[in-house]
VMD Tcl script that builds the backbone (N, CA, C; Angstrom):
set m [mol new atoms 246]
animate dup $m
set s [atomselect $m all]
$s set {name element resname resid chain x y z} {
  {N N MET 1 A 10.709 -1.328 -0.360}
  {CA C MET 1 A 9.475 -1.643 -0.318}
  {C C MET 1 A 9.939 -1.451 -2.341}
  {N N ARG 2 A 8.902 -2.455 -2.701}
  {CA C ARG 2 A 8.620 -2.693 -4.336}
  {C C ARG 2 A 7.653 -2.907 -4.094}
  {N N HIS 3 A 7.434 -2.213 -5.758}
  {CA C HIS 3 A 5.973 -1.585 -6.734}
  {C C HIS 3 A 5.320 -2.653 -7.196}
  {N N PRO 4 A 4.378 -2.904 -6.948}
  {CA C PRO 4 A 3.287 -4.078 -7.092}
  {C C PRO 4 A 3.478 -4.228 -9.043}
  {N N ALA 5 A 3.545 -4.123 -9.615}
  {CA C ALA 5 A 4.193 -3.912 -10.689}
  {C C ALA 5 A 5.338 -5.068 -11.234}
  {N N SER 6 A 6.701 -4.867 -10.178}
  {CA C SER 6 A 7.518 -5.586 -10.211}
  {C C SER 6 A 7.524 -6.662 -9.766}
  {N N TYR 7 A 6.582 -7.387 -9.388}
  {CA C TYR 7 A 6.074 -8.810 -9.130}
  {C C TYR 7 A 5.536 -9.403 -10.409}
  {N N ALA 8 A 5.592 -9.129 -10.980}
  {CA C ALA 8 A 4.876 -9.924 -12.097}
  {C C ALA 8 A 5.700 -10.652 -13.132}
  {N N ASN 9 A 6.691 -10.754 -13.234}
  {CA C ASN 9 A 8.052 -11.363 -13.461}
  {C C ASN 9 A 9.005 -12.246 -13.209}
  {N N ALA 10 A 8.610 -12.527 -12.006}
  {CA C ALA 10 A 9.063 -12.530 -10.651}
  {C C ALA 10 A 9.069 -14.570 -10.506}
  {N N ALA 11 A 9.351 -15.299 -9.599}
  {CA C ALA 11 A 8.506 -16.330 -9.712}
  {C C ALA 11 A 7.924 -16.723 -9.179}
  {N N LYS 12 A 6.946 -17.166 -9.437}
  {CA C LYS 12 A 5.983 -17.743 -9.125}
  {C C LYS 12 A 6.374 -19.636 -8.171}
  {N N LYS 13 A 5.004 -19.674 -7.129}
  {CA C LYS 13 A 4.653 -19.977 -6.384}
  {C C LYS 13 A 2.890 -20.839 -5.588}
  {N N ALA 14 A 3.059 -21.835 -5.875}
  {CA C ALA 14 A 2.170 -22.558 -6.206}
  {C C ALA 14 A 1.328 -22.399 -4.639}
  {N N THR 15 A 0.443 -22.446 -4.903}
  {CA C THR 15 A -0.076 -22.451 -3.230}
  {C C THR 15 A -1.680 -21.794 -2.440}
  {N N ASN 16 A -2.411 -22.656 -1.244}
  {CA C ASN 16 A -3.737 -23.233 -1.542}
  {C C ASN 16 A -3.855 -21.695 -1.015}
  {N N VAL 17 A -5.248 -21.389 -1.572}
  {CA C VAL 17 A -6.180 -20.275 -1.212}
  {C C VAL 17 A -7.569 -20.099 -1.305}
  {N N SER 18 A -8.572 -20.439 -0.095}
  {CA C SER 18 A -8.910 -20.487 -0.092}
  {C C SER 18 A -10.703 -18.869 -0.691}
  {N N LEU 19 A -11.274 -19.143 -1.673}
  {CA C LEU 19 A -12.557 -17.965 -1.471}
  {C C LEU 19 A -14.239 -18.479 -1.229}
  {N N ALA 20 A -14.502 -17.615 -0.807}
  {CA C ALA 20 A -16.212 -18.160 -0.956}
  {C C ALA 20 A -15.857 -18.687 -2.413}
  {N N GLU 21 A -17.240 -19.730 -2.553}
  {CA C GLU 21 A -17.542 -20.199 -3.825}
  {C C GLU 21 A -18.176 -19.451 -5.018}
  {N N PRO 22 A -19.473 -18.911 -4.442}
  {CA C PRO 22 A -20.637 -17.715 -4.921}
  {C C PRO 22 A -19.074 -16.844 -5.593}
  {N N LEU 23 A -18.019 -16.522 -5.089}
  {CA C LEU 23 A -17.535 -15.455 -5.279}
  {C C LEU 23 A -15.852 -15.940 -6.396}
  {N N LEU 24 A -16.040 -16.970 -6.363}
  {CA C LEU 24 A -15.030 -17.646 -7.491}
  {C C LEU 24 A -15.980 -18.590 -8.309}
  {N N ALA 25 A -17.884 -18.453 -8.485}
  {CA C ALA 25 A -18.175 -18.823 -9.467}
  {C C ALA 25 A -18.144 -17.417 -10.885}
  {N N GLU 26 A -19.163 -16.000 -10.051}
  {CA C GLU 26 A -19.053 -15.127 -10.937}
  {C C GLU 26 A -17.717 -15.074 -11.086}
  {N N ALA 27 A -16.289 -14.818 -10.770}
  {CA C ALA 27 A -15.189 -15.053 -10.947}
  {C C ALA 27 A -14.637 -15.977 -12.718}
  {N N LYS 28 A -14.754 -17.271 -12.595}
  {CA C LYS 28 A -14.922 -17.359 -13.545}
  {C C LYS 28 A -15.631 -17.392 -14.438}
  {N N GLU 29 A -16.821 -17.370 -14.251}
  {CA C GLU 29 A -18.155 -16.444 -15.353}
  {C C GLU 29 A -17.460 -15.333 -15.888}
  {N N LEU 30 A -16.664 -14.083 -15.175}
  {CA C LEU 30 A -16.417 -13.033 -15.992}
  {C C LEU 30 A -15.094 -13.500 -16.084}
  {N N ARG 31 A -14.622 -14.175 -16.202}
  {CA C ARG 31 A -12.976 -14.571 -17.025}
  {C C ARG 31 A -11.864 -14.305 -16.390}
  {N N ILE 32 A -11.934 -13.875 -15.408}
  {CA C ILE 32 A -11.356 -13.108 -14.343}
  {C C ILE 32 A -10.140 -14.082 -13.717}
  {N N ASN 33 A -8.721 -13.159 -13.789}
  {CA C ASN 33 A -8.214 -15.218 -13.826}
  {C C ASN 33 A -7.652 -15.271 -12.303}
  {N N VAL 34 A -8.007 -15.564 -11.491}
  {CA C VAL 34 A -8.050 -15.634 -10.213}
  {C C VAL 34 A -6.946 -15.568 -9.587}
  {N N SER 35 A -5.908 -15.858 -10.149}
  {CA C SER 35 A -4.013 -16.257 -10.184}
  {C C SER 35 A -3.483 -14.957 -9.586}
  {N N GLN 36 A -4.235 -13.676 -10.538}
  {CA C GLN 36 A -3.781 -12.210 -10.869}
  {C C GLN 36 A -3.694 -11.286 -10.248}
  {N N ALA 37 A -5.700 -11.584 -10.187}
  {CA C ALA 37 A -6.379 -10.789 -9.201}
  {C C ALA 37 A -5.611 -11.388 -7.527}
  {N N ALA 38 A -5.886 -12.683 -7.233}
  {CA C ALA 38 A -4.871 -12.992 -6.386}
  {C C ALA 38 A -3.986 -12.108 -5.617}
  {N N GLU 39 A -3.172 -12.011 -6.393}
  {CA C GLU 39 A -1.385 -11.599 -6.216}
  {C C GLU 39 A -1.871 -9.704 -6.604}
  {N N ALA 40 A -3.003 -9.162 -7.474}
  {CA C ALA 40 A -2.806 -7.858 -7.144}
  {C C ALA 40 A -3.069 -7.236 -6.102}
  {N N GLY 41 A -4.323 -8.077 -5.179}
  {CA C GLY 41 A -4.647 -7.726 -3.815}
  {C C GLY 41 A -3.637 -7.886 -2.390}
  {N N VAL 42 A -3.421 -9.273 -2.607}
  {CA C VAL 42 A -1.627 -9.331 -1.595}
  {C C VAL 42 A -0.613 -8.505 -2.443}
  {N N ALA 43 A -0.230 -8.405 -3.273}
  {CA C ALA 43 A 0.366 -6.659 -3.205}
  {C C ALA 43 A -0.196 -5.019 -2.757}
  {N N GLN 44 A -1.278 -5.223 -3.098}
  {CA C GLN 44 A -1.909 -4.162 -2.684}
  {C C GLN 44 A -1.682 -4.303 -1.133}
  {N N ALA 45 A -2.280 -5.019 -0.216}
  {CA C ALA 45 A -2.262 -5.615 1.022}
  {C C ALA 45 A -1.225 -5.080 1.922}
  {N N VAL 46 A -0.358 -5.683 1.024}
  {CA C VAL 46 A 1.305 -5.998 1.340}
  {C C VAL 46 A 1.886 -4.177 1.240}
  {N N ALA 47 A 1.428 -3.279 0.464}
  {CA C ALA 47 A 1.643 -1.840 0.348}
  {C C ALA 47 A 1.261 -1.128 0.957}
  {N N ALA 48 A -0.481 -1.655 1.297}
  {CA C ALA 48 A -0.834 -0.739 2.250}
  {C C ALA 48 A -0.203 -0.845 4.389}
  {N N LYS 49 A 0.267 -2.100 4.105}
  {CA C LYS 49 A 0.928 -2.375 5.205}
  {C C LYS 49 A 2.495 -2.261 5.585}
  {N N ARG 50 A 2.992 -1.532 4.020}
  {CA C ARG 50 A 3.814 -1.666 4.466}
  {C C ARG 50 A 4.671 0.323 4.890}
  {N N ALA 51 A 3.459 1.049 4.278}
  {CA C ALA 51 A 2.716 2.147 4.275}
  {C C ALA 51 A 2.259 2.585 5.094}
  {N N GLU 52 A 1.739 1.949 6.723}
  {CA C GLU 52 A 1.293 1.488 7.311}
  {C C GLU 52 A 2.198 1.464 8.661}
  {N N GLN 53 A 3.289 0.642 8.304}
  {CA C GLN 53 A 4.732 0.245 9.466}
  {C C GLN 53 A 4.950 1.771 9.066}
  {N N TRP 54 A 5.031 2.791 8.343}
  {CA C TRP 54 A 6.434 3.308 7.639}
  {C C TRP 54 A 5.890 4.620 8.271}
  {N N VAL 55 A 4.964 4.446 8.079}
  {CA C VAL 55 A 4.402 5.986 8.969}
  {C C VAL 55 A 4.194 5.648 11.333}
  {N N ALA 56 A 3.963 4.335 11.318}
  {CA C ALA 56 A 4.370 4.581 12.608}
  {C C ALA 56 A 5.409 4.069 13.280}
  {N N GLU 57 A 7.156 3.912 11.994}
  {CA C GLU 57 A 8.053 4.241 12.376}
  {C C GLU 57 A 7.916 5.734 13.341}
  {N N ASN 58 A 8.082 5.856 11.793}
  {CA C ASN 58 A 8.001 7.793 11.658}
  {C C ASN 58 A 7.429 8.705 12.179}
  {N N ALA 59 A 6.616 8.461 13.134}
  {CA C ALA 59 A 5.153 8.656 14.331}
  {C C ALA 59 A 6.185 9.975 15.013}
  {N N LYS 60 A 7.548 9.762 15.971}
  {CA C LYS 60 A 8.800 10.629 16.289}
  {C C LYS 60 A 8.362 12.537 15.613}
  {N N ALA 61 A 9.654 12.001 14.392}
  {CA C ALA 61 A 9.432 12.617 13.767}
  {C C ALA 61 A 8.591 13.526 12.985}
  {N N PHE 62 A 6.994 13.097 13.273}
  {CA C PHE 62 A 6.382 13.912 12.358}
  {C C PHE 62 A 5.781 14.516 13.689}
  {N N ASP 63 A 5.683 13.705 15.124}
  {CA C ASP 63 A 5.206 15.073 16.045}
  {C C ASP 63 A 6.252 15.854 16.410}
  {N N CYS 64 A 8.229 15.932 16.334}
  {CA C CYS 64 A 9.110 16.431 16.091}
  {C C CYS 64 A 8.706 17.956 15.369}
  {N N TRP 65 A 8.535 17.452 13.900}
  {CA C TRP 65 A 8.848 17.831 13.125}
  {C C TRP 65 A 7.060 19.476 13.298}
  {N N ASN 66 A 6.137 18.791 14.449}
  {CA C ASN 66 A 4.860 18.667 13.674}
  {C C ASN 66 A 5.287 20.383 15.472}
  {N N ALA 67 A 5.724 19.868 15.628}
  {CA C ALA 67 A 6.237 21.151 17.363}
  {C C ALA 67 A 6.644 22.329 16.915}
  {N N TYR 68 A 7.956 21.755 15.974}
  {CA C TYR 68 A 8.518 22.930 15.345}
  {C C TYR 68 A 8.111 23.569 14.991}
  {N N VAL 69 A 6.953 22.964 13.420}
  {CA C VAL 69 A 7.089 24.805 13.115}
  {C C VAL 69 A 5.368 24.978 14.082}
  {N N GLU 70 A 4.651 24.103 15.160}
  {CA C GLU 70 A 4.050 24.907 15.518}
  {C C GLU 70 A 4.836 25.933 16.404}
  {N N LYS 71 A 5.351 25.990 16.721}
  {CA C LYS 71 A 6.900 26.854 17.878}
  {C C LYS 71 A 7.010 27.316 17.093}
  {N N ASN 72 A 8.001 27.668 15.938}
  {CA C ASN 72 A 8.413 27.877 14.725}
  {C C ASN 72 A 7.844 28.955 13.496}
  {N N GLY 73 A 7.089 28.307 12.813}
  {CA C GLY 73 A 5.710 28.946 11.915}
  {C C GLY 73 A 6.391 27.712 11.153}
  {N N LEU 74 A 6.714 28.027 9.973}
  {CA C LEU 74 A 6.804 27.073 8.957}
  {C C LEU 74 A 8.145 28.010 7.802}
  {N N PRO 75 A 8.695 26.593 7.986}
  {CA C PRO 75 A 10.123 28.146 7.337}
  {C C PRO 75 A 10.132 28.270 5.553}
  {N N LEU 76 A 10.389 29.393 5.666}
  {CA C LEU 76 A 10.142 29.886 4.596}
  {C C LEU 76 A 8.896 30.862 4.427}
  {N N ALA 77 A 8.235 30.584 5.103}
  {CA C ALA 77 A 6.374 30.989 5.240}
  {C C ALA 77 A 6.861 32.428 4.634}
  {N N LYS 78 A 7.800 33.281 4.651}
  {CA C LYS 78 A 7.439 35.194 4.037}
  {C C LYS 78 A 6.786 34.374 2.933}
  {N N TYR 79 A 7.737 33.579 2.003}
  {CA C TYR 79 A 7.705 33.824 0.639}
  {C C TYR 79 A 6.437 33.631 -0.070}
  {N N ARG 80 A 5.884 32.466 1.071}
  {CA C ARG 80 A 4.670 32.227 0.475}
  {C C ARG 80 A 3.574 33.210 -0.314}
  {N N SER 81 A 2.648 32.844 -1.593}
  {CA C SER 81 A 1.916 33.667 -2.661}
  {C C SER 81 A 0.868 33.438 -2.258}
  {N N PHE 82 A -0.089 32.746 -1.105}
  {CA C PHE 82 A -0.942 32.424 0.018}
  {C C PHE 82 A -1.580 32.080 0.616}
}
mol reanalyze $m
mol bondsrecalc $m
mol representation Tube
mol addrep $m
């Protein structure tokens, strides 16, 4: 998974994006770079979806670990100071 900042220097490709007119007008009024804001939003959505997929792909491992801890307790628990 790429870090969102790693897209900053990547080659750009023109694309069409539809935005609500009032939102676009407000962004222009506030001098927001719509391309940069859109890219940041898409990068965030990609990262969130990748994280969701990772959790789903590793659900069996989580279940196995939780079952182990439920049966045997936490490894090294005797060394915990809290």
